[in-house]
C-alpha positions in Angstrom: 162.5 95.6 58.0 165.3 97.6 56.4 164.6 100.5 54.2 165.7 100.4 50.6 167.7 103.4 49.5 167.6 104.3 45.9 171.1 105.3 45.1 171.8 108.0 42.6 173.8 106.9 39.7 175.0 108.5 36.5 176.6 107.4 33.2 179.4 109.0 31.4 178.9 108.9 27.6 182.1 109.5 25.6 183.0 110.1 22.0 186.6 109.1 21.4 189.0 109.5 18.5 190.8 106.6 16.7 193.4 106.6 19.5 190.8 106.2 22.2 191.2 109.8 23.5 188.0 111.5 24.5 186.8 114.4 22.3 183.3 114.8 23.9 181.9 113.8 27.3 178.3 114.0 28.5 176.7 112.9 31.8 173.2 111.4 32.1 171.2 109.8 34.9 172.0 106.2 35.4 168.5 105.0 34.6 168.3 107.0 31.4 168.5 105.1 28.1 171.8 105.5 26.2 170.3 106.8 23.0 168.8 109.9 24.7 172.1 111.8 24.3 173.2 110.3 21.0 172.1 113.3 18.9 174.0 115.7 21.1 177.1 113.5 21.1 177.2 112.9 17.4 176.4 116.5 16.3 180.1 117.0 15.5 180.7 113.6 13.8 183.2 114.2 11.0 182.7 113.2 7.4 184.3 109.8 6.6 184.5 108.7 10.2 183.3 105.3 11.5 180.9 105.3 14.4 181.6 102.3 16.7 179.0 102.0 19.4 177.5 99.5 21.8 174.2 97.6 21.0 172.3 100.1 23.1 172.8 102.7 20.3 171.2 100.5 17.6 168.5 102.8 16.3 167.6 103.6 12.7 167.8 107.3 13.4 171.4 107.1 14.7 172.4 105.1 11.6 170.7 107.7 9.4 172.4 110.6 11.2 175.8 109.0 10.6 174.9 108.4 7.0 173.9 112.1 6.5 177.2 113.1 8.0 179.1 110.9 5.5 180.0 108.3 8.2 179.3 104.6 8.7 177.7 103.3 11.9 179.1 99.9 12.9 176.8 99.1 15.7 175.8 95.5 16.6 172.1 94.9 16.0 169.7 94.4 18.9 168.4 90.9 19.2 164.9 92.0 18.2 166.0 93.8 15.0 163.9 92.5 12.2 165.6 94.1 9.2 169.2 93.0 8.5 172.0 95.6 8.8 175.6 95.8 7.7 177.8 95.1 10.7 181.5 94.1 11.0 182.2 92.2 14.2 186.0 92.4 13.3 185.9 96.2 13.4 183.7 96.2 16.4 186.2 94.1 18.4 188.9 96.5 17.4 187.3 99.4 19.4 188.7 98.1 22.7 
């Protein structure tokens, strides 16, 4: 019977500007949830900016952090979100 080898993986989390150029990079273990580093990554979020993030970042505290910094979080809602949120799929698609 073969041995299973648990490979080490990591994720690169990036904050990019409106041109897609990275302004902050952080590494995390591959099995770590995305939102663990959100506070650190968003600590320098500029007033009036728009936060475009993947569904994994859909958390009320992230939206509140963006609002406190004078920004808008356009993050698709998780499927289990019970309260409606403001989300633009058009702007979200433009992030690519």
